[in-house]
N, C-alpha and C positions, 0 to 999 in steps of 0.2 A: 504494500500500500504506500503510495507517495505521500509526501508531507502535506500536500494540499488536500488529499483525501482524508488524512488523519485530522486535519483542522476542520474540514467539513463535518465529519462525524462527531468531533468534539463539540462543534457548534450546535448540532442537533441535540446532543445530550444536555448541553447547557440550557437550551430552550425547554427541554422536558423537565429539568430541575426547576426552572423558573415557573413552569406551568404547575408543578406540584405545590409550590409555595403559594401561588395565586389561588389554587383550589382550596388549600387549607385555610387561607385568610378569608375566602368567600364563605366557607362553612361556619367559621367563627362569627363573622359579621351577620350572617343570616340567623344564627342562633341568638345573637345579642338583640337583633331586631324583634324576634318573637318574644324574648324575655322582657324587652322594653314595653311591649304592648300590655303585659300584665302588671307592670309596676308604675305606669303613668299615674301621677297624682292629680295634675291639673291639665287643662287644655294648653297651658303655656309650656308644658314639658316637651322639649324638642328632641329628646333622646331617641325616640323611635324614628323620627324623620332623618336624623343624622346617621344613625346606624344603617338605615335603609339606603341612604345615598352611598355609604361606604360599601355595602353589599353589592349595589348596582355597579360600582366602579370595579370591584374585584371580578364580578361576573363578566363584565365587558372585557377585562384583561384575559380572563380564562378563555373566552370565545376567540379572541384575536390570536392568542398563542396556539390554540388548537388548530385554527385555520392555517397559521404559518407553518406548523409542522406538517400538516396534510399537503400544503402546496409544495413544500420542499421534497417530501417523500414521493409525491406523484410527479415531480419534475415539471410543475406548471410553467409554461412558457411566458416570458416577459421581455419587453423591449430592452435592448442592451446596446453598448457601443458597437458601431459598424453595421447594425441592422437597418433594413429598409422598412420604414413604417408608413402606412397609409392612414391619413386622418381626415375626418370631416371637421370643417371649421364653422362654428356657429358664433355670430356676433349680434348682440342685441336681439336674441331669440330668433334670428333669421339665418337660414343656411346660406353660407357664402360659396364654398367650393370644397372639393376633395383634393388633397395634395399628397405626394409621396416624398418623404425626406430620408436621407441617409444620416444616421446619428453619428456625426463626427465633428472634430474640432479643427478641420483643415481650413485654410484661408478662404477657399472657394465654397465652403459649406453653405447650403441654402437655408438651413434651419438656424434660428437664433440660439445663442448660448442659453438663454433663460428657458426657452421652450424645450430644447434638447434635454436639459437637466431635469425638467419636469416630466418629459415622456419616458425617460429611462426608468425602468422598474414597473411600468404599466403593462397591463395585459389587454388582449383583444376584448372590446366591449366596455373598457373603462372610460370614464369621463374625466377630463382634466380641466380645471378652471385656472386661467392664467391672465394676468394683466400685462399688456404690452402696448407701448406708445400711448399710455393713458386710456386704453380701451380694454374692456373685459371680453375675453374670448372663451368659448367652450369648445374643447377638442374631443372628438369621439375617436377612439382607436379602432380602426376597421380591420387592419391586417398587419401582420408582422412577418417579414421575410428575413430569416436569420443570416447574418453576415459572418465574417471571420475576424474576430477581435485579436487575433494572434499578435503578440508583441505590444498590445495596448492595454492599459489598465481599464478594467470593466467591472461591473457588478459580478462578484464571484472571485475576483482576483485577490491574491495574497501579495502585499507590497512591502518590500524591505526598503527602509529609508535610512540614510546616514546624515547626521547633523554635522555642523561645522567642526565639531570636536571629535568626529569619528564614532560617536555613539550610534548604535543601531536600534531601530524600532520596526516592528512588524504590524501591519494592519490587514485585517480581512474585511473586505467591503461586502456587506450583505444586503439583500433586498428587503429584509424584514426588521427584526428587533436587534438593535446594537447595544452598546454599553456593557458588554461582557468581556472579560479577559479569560482566555483559555491557554493551555499549555500543550505544545506539540514538539516532540523531539528536543526536549530540554530548553525550548525557547518560549517566551510569553508572547502571545498574539492578541491584540486588542480588536474585537469585533466592532465595526462601525457601520451604521446604516447609510444607505446611499444619500440620505438627506443631509448628513452632517457637513459642515463647512470643509473639513479635511477631504472627505470623499468627493465633494463637488469640485475641488481643485484638482484632485488626482485623476478623475475619470477622463480617459482619452489620452493621457500622457504615456510616454514610452520610457524604457530603461535608459539611464544615462542623462535624462533631463533633470534640470534643477527646478525646484518649486519653492515658493514662499508660503509657509503655513503659519497661521496664528495659533500657536500652541501655548507657549509662555511668552506672550508678545510675538512679534513677527520673527520667524527663524527660517533660514535657508536649509533645504534638505536636498540631497542627491538621491534619485531613484536608483538604488543599487540593484534590485532584482524584482521580477514579477513572476509569480507562479500562477 
């Protein structure tokens, strides 16, 4: 099993662990809501309402994590760097046109940087709401034709960065829940979602490029490797 496969499996296990905690927290909050019903003294007692809100929040997290795990295990297709994506453009509730974009950061790219970063990670049938040039647009994803992101950082890439002092950091760019650190082959890898500022800077970049990231203030990093 390659290092990238090990990281991928460790990420799924981390999601399952997060799901177990969310399920346990939901059961506790649900029990507290039921108990609050029996001990309310006055109509001004907000305990039941507050515990119900808490339970609803945990239930939402449980459902989202369950869906994430299903999507990963079933290999749900989503738009990524180098893919050709057909979208319907709706502006002011009126259909404008259907266009096809290649998701890239080349100088002659027809898709704007903002729109590209919003499309990445979306699936066929999704609706994206984006503001561009002071206008609000609704984009319907109609079709995704997979490209070849070889050599470019994309969702699913493991990226090794070197800072100006030679210290090494590894990031796994995921399409779903980030904010988790996992260990693979004796190295720590931080999972970051595609929406994070770091991921949005890295997507589409290549090995050997320098990037500026706002980690602890602005720092320069060299992209040492991409898995």
